[in-house]
C-alpha positions in Angstrom: 27.0 219.0 41.9 28.8 222.4 41.7 32.1 220.6 41.1 30.5 218.5 38.3 29.2 221.6 36.5 32.5 223.4 36.9 34.2 220.5 35.1 31.6 220.6 32.4 32.4 224.2 31.5 36.0 224.7 32.5 38.3 225.1 29.4 40.1 227.3 26.9 41.5 227.0 23.4 44.6 228.4 21.5 48.4 228.3 20.9 47.5 230.4 22.3 43.9 229.9 22.3 40.4 229.4 21.7 38.2 228.7 24.7 35.7 226.0 25.0 33.9 223.7 27.5 34.7 220.1 28.1 31.7 218.7 26.2 32.1 220.9 23.1 35.8 220.7 22.8 38.4 218.2 21.5 41.9 218.3 22.9 42.3 219.5 26.5 41.1 223.1 27.0 40.2 223.0 23.3 43.8 224.1 22.6 46.1 223.1 19.7 49.8 223.9 19.9 49.8 224.4 16.2 48.0 227.6 15.4 45.6 226.9 12.6 46.0 229.3 9.7 49.6 230.2 10.5 50.8 228.8 7.1 49.3 230.2 3.9 51.0 231.9 0.9 54.6 230.8 0.3 54.3 228.1 2.9 57.0 226.0 1.1 59.5 228.7 0.9 62.7 228.9 3.0 64.2 232.4 3.2 67.8 233.0 2.2 70.5 232.8 4.9 70.3 235.5 7.5 68.4 236.4 10.7 64.7 237.4 10.7 62.4 238.9 13.3 58.7 238.5 12.9 55.5 239.6 14.6 52.5 237.4 14.1 49.3 239.0 15.4 46.2 236.7 15.7 42.7 237.8 16.6 39.8 235.4 17.0 36.1 235.6 18.0 33.9 232.5 18.2 31.1 230.8 20.0 29.6 227.4 20.6 26.4 225.9 21.9 25.6 222.4 23.0 24.2 220.1 25.6 26.3 218.2 28.1 24.7 215.2 29.8 26.0 213.0 32.6 24.2 209.9 33.9 25.5 207.6 36.5 24.2 204.9 38.9 25.6 205.5 42.4 26.1 202.8 45.0 24.0 202.7 48.1 25.0 205.0 50.9 22.4 204.5 53.7 19.1 206.3 53.9 20.4 209.5 52.2 21.0 207.9 48.8 19.3 204.5 48.5 20.8 201.8 46.3 20.4 202.2 42.5 19.3 205.8 42.9 19.9 207.5 39.5 21.3 211.0 39.3 20.7 212.7 35.9 22.3 216.1 35.0 21.6 218.0 31.8 23.4 221.2 31.1 22.7 223.6 28.2 25.8 225.7 27.5 26.5 228.7 25.4 30.1 229.9 25.2 31.7 233.0 23.6 35.4 233.6 23.3 37.6 236.5 22.2 41.3 236.2 21.7 44.1 238.6 20.7 47.5 237.1 20.5 50.9 238.2 19.3 53.7 235.7 18.6 57.2 237.2 18.4 59.7 235.0 16.6 63.3 235.1 15.7 64.7 232.8 12.9 68.2 232.1 11.8 69.0 230.5 8.4 72.5 229.0 8.1 74.8 230.4 5.5 75.9 227.0 4.2 73.8 224.3 2.7 72.7 221.3 4.8 71.7 218.1 3.0 71.5 220.2 -0.1 69.0 222.6 1.3 68.7 225.7 3.6 68.6 224.9 7.3 67.3 227.1 10.0 66.5 227.4 13.7 64.1 229.6 15.6 62.2 230.5 18.8 58.7 231.8 19.3 57.1 233.5 22.3 53.3 234.1 22.4 51.8 236.9 24.6 48.2 237.8 24.5 44.7 238.4 25.9 41.8 236.0 26.2 38.2 236.5 27.5 35.5 233.9 27.8 31.8 234.0 28.9 30.0 230.7 29.6 26.2 230.6 30.2 25.0 227.4 31.9 21.4 226.4 32.3 21.2 223.1 34.2 18.5 220.7 35.3 19.3 218.1 37.9 17.0 215.2 38.6 17.3 212.6 41.4 15.2 209.5 40.8 14.5 207.3 43.8 13.7 203.5 43.7 9.9 204.3 44.1 10.2 206.4 40.9 9.7 209.7 42.8 11.8 212.5 41.3 13.5 215.4 43.0 14.4 218.1 40.4 16.0 221.5 40.3 16.7 224.1 37.6 19.4 226.7 37.8 21.3 229.2 35.6 24.7 230.7 35.9 27.2 232.8 34.0 30.9 232.2 34.3 33.5 234.7 33.0 37.2 234.8 33.0 40.0 236.7 31.2 43.8 236.8 31.2 46.7 238.8 29.8 49.8 236.6 30.1 52.7 234.9 28.4 52.1 231.5 26.7 54.4 228.6 26.3 57.6 229.4 24.3 58.3 227.2 21.2 61.4 226.0 19.5 61.5 225.3 15.8 63.9 223.8 13.2 63.4 223.6 9.5 65.0 222.7 6.2 63.9 223.6 2.7 64.8 222.9 -0.9 64.1 224.4 -4.4 63.9 223.1 -7.9 62.7 225.4 -10.6 59.2 226.6 -9.8 58.9 224.1 -6.9 59.8 224.8 -3.3 59.3 222.5 -0.3 60.1 222.5 3.4 60.1 220.2 6.4 59.6 221.9 9.8 59.4 220.7 13.4 58.0 222.5 16.5 58.3 221.8 20.2 56.1 223.4 22.9 57.8 224.0 26.2 55.2 224.1 29.0 56.4 227.0 31.1 53.8 229.6 30.2 51.0 231.0 32.4 48.8 228.2 33.6 46.4 227.6 36.6 44.4 224.4 36.7 41.3 226.1 38.2 41.1 228.9 35.6 38.6 229.0 32.7 41.3 230.8 30.6 45.0 229.8 30.3 47.6 231.0 27.9 49.9 228.0 28.6 49.2 224.4 27.8 50.9 222.7 30.8 51.9 219.9 28.5 54.8 219.0 26.2 53.9 218.7 22.5 55.7 218.4 19.2 54.5 219.1 15.6 55.9 218.0 12.3 54.8 219.8 9.1 55.6 219.3 5.5 54.8 222.1 3.0 55.2 222.9 -0.7 54.8 225.9 -3.0 54.6 226.0 -6.7 55.2 229.5 -8.0 55.3 230.5 -11.7 57.2 233.8 -12.0 55.9 234.4 -15.5 52.2 234.1 -14.8 52.4 235.1 -11.2 50.3 232.1 -10.0 51.1 230.4 -6.8 49.7 227.3 -5.1 50.9 226.5 -1.5 50.0 223.5 0.6 51.1 222.5 4.2 50.1 219.5 6.3 51.3 218.0 9.5 50.6 216.2 12.8 50.7 217.4 16.4 51.7 214.8 19.0 50.7 215.8 22.6 52.0 214.8 26.0 50.0 214.5 29.1 49.1 217.4 31.5 50.5 216.3 34.9 48.0 218.5 36.8 44.9 217.1 35.2 46.1 213.7 34.0 44.6 214.5 30.6 46.2 213.2 27.4 45.2 215.0 24.2 45.0 212.9 21.1 47.0 213.3 17.9 45.9 216.2 15.7 46.1 216.6 11.9 46.1 220.0 10.2 46.2 221.1 6.6 46.5 224.5 5.1 46.3 225.9 1.5 46.6 229.1 -0.4 46.0 230.0 -4.1 47.5 233.4 -5.0 48.0 235.7 -8.0 51.2 237.8 -7.7 50.6 241.1 -9.5 54.3 242.1 -8.9 57.2 241.1 -6.7 55.6 243.2 -3.9 51.9 242.5 -4.1 49.7 239.4 -4.3 46.1 238.5 -3.5 44.1 235.3 -3.3 42.4 232.8 -0.9 43.7 230.7 2.0 42.1 228.1 4.2 42.7 225.3 6.6 41.3 222.0 7.8 41.7 220.4 11.2 40.8 216.9 12.5 41.8 215.1 15.6 42.7 211.6 14.5 43.0 209.9 18.0 40.8 210.5 21.0 41.7 212.0 24.3 42.6 209.7 27.2 43.7 209.6 30.8 41.9 209.7 34.1 41.3 213.5 33.6 39.3 212.9 30.4 36.1 212.3 32.4 33.7 212.9 29.5 35.4 210.4 27.3 37.2 210.5 23.9 36.2 213.5 21.8 37.5 214.3 18.3 37.3 217.8 16.9 37.0 218.9 13.3 36.8 222.4 11.7 37.5 224.1 8.3 38.0 227.7 7.3 38.5 229.8 4.2 39.0 233.5 3.4 41.0 236.2 1.5 44.7 236.6 1.7 46.9 239.6 0.8 50.6 240.0 0.8 52.5 243.3 0.4 56.2 244.0 0.7 57.8 247.5 1.0 61.0 249.1 2.2 61.8 251.3 5.2 65.0 252.9 4.1 67.0 250.1 2.5 65.5 247.4 4.7 62.6 245.3 3.2 59.5 244.7 5.3 57.3 241.7 4.4 53.6 241.7 5.4 50.7 239.3 5.1 47.1 239.9 6.0 44.2 237.3 5.9 40.8 236.7 7.4 39.4 233.2 7.7 35.8 232.2 8.4 35.3 228.8 10.1 32.6 226.3 9.1 31.9 222.6 9.6 32.9 222.7 13.3 32.5 219.5 15.3 33.3 219.6 19.0 35.0 222.9 18.4 34.3 226.6 18.5 33.2 228.2 15.3 34.1 231.8 14.4 36.4 234.2 12.5 40.2 234.6 12.7 42.3 237.5 11.5 46.1 237.2 10.9 48.7 240.0 10.4 52.3 239.0 9.9 55.2 241.5 9.7 58.7 240.1 9.0 61.9 242.1 9.0 65.3 240.6 8.0 68.1 241.8 10.3 70.9 240.6 8.1 71.8 238.2 5.3 71.0 237.9 1.7 67.5 239.3 1.8 68.4 242.3 3.9 71.0 243.4 1.4 68.5 243.5 -1.5 
């Protein structure tokens, strides 16, 4: 029974990371390789040729409650467990997760056009801290053939935290422009070499290969200063060889509506929507096929300035989650700082 309860509550979540139990989560450990909310203002823009270093800081706090139930009919095993004896386990769970993650990325945009657009390559490395508390209140009832019941109630708190490196990611993208319209196609591959331990409640790594394809577009009117940006894509997940758990395909969409007061300052709103479109599978998905869903919205600010002659691009947003199904629900903060190391933008 202790092993069963451990499975009911073991789990984490995030590209590092949101954390959630097996019953309340969708996708193994509740994690998505694509970090929701990463795209917002100017999502369809591809920067000029050059090399760029970016620091993307992500902070999240969220919780979830729910009931996990497991009922099974066990075969006879002598006098200790008579034939057709029923074992019923009900567990009420409350989970709270806190995450602080920094993703350092380096991007290179080619100096010459490719397929009429600007082509680039990049690498991302997440490092961060996660903490999770899980409160479990369980009732186990063993019903015998004579209808007598042996019951037991118990409560337990499980906690875990980690500060570690997550899985590195490789990316490639290509973008085009036409008047006020800008659009981009990007791919992302998760390489499962980050910190991971099967028995941990919290893991920074995914221990699975995954790939994401995202298409994004931006309409920006330089005269009025109004901007509308949209991005949507799918994440395709491999199987975790340690748990034999295969996460289903995930859909994500993000949007931002902004008013640019000048070339350096803009404000507006951003949000995202997530839905798992196919269920989890594999022998490790012992609680069946779960599909998650969540939405979020909040304010978004961008501000650009110079340090000496070098431009610094910043973005700050806070997104509040709602409509969560089989997911944590909470609040996420994002701070992005991008510095061009060379190329057209760095020379401005």
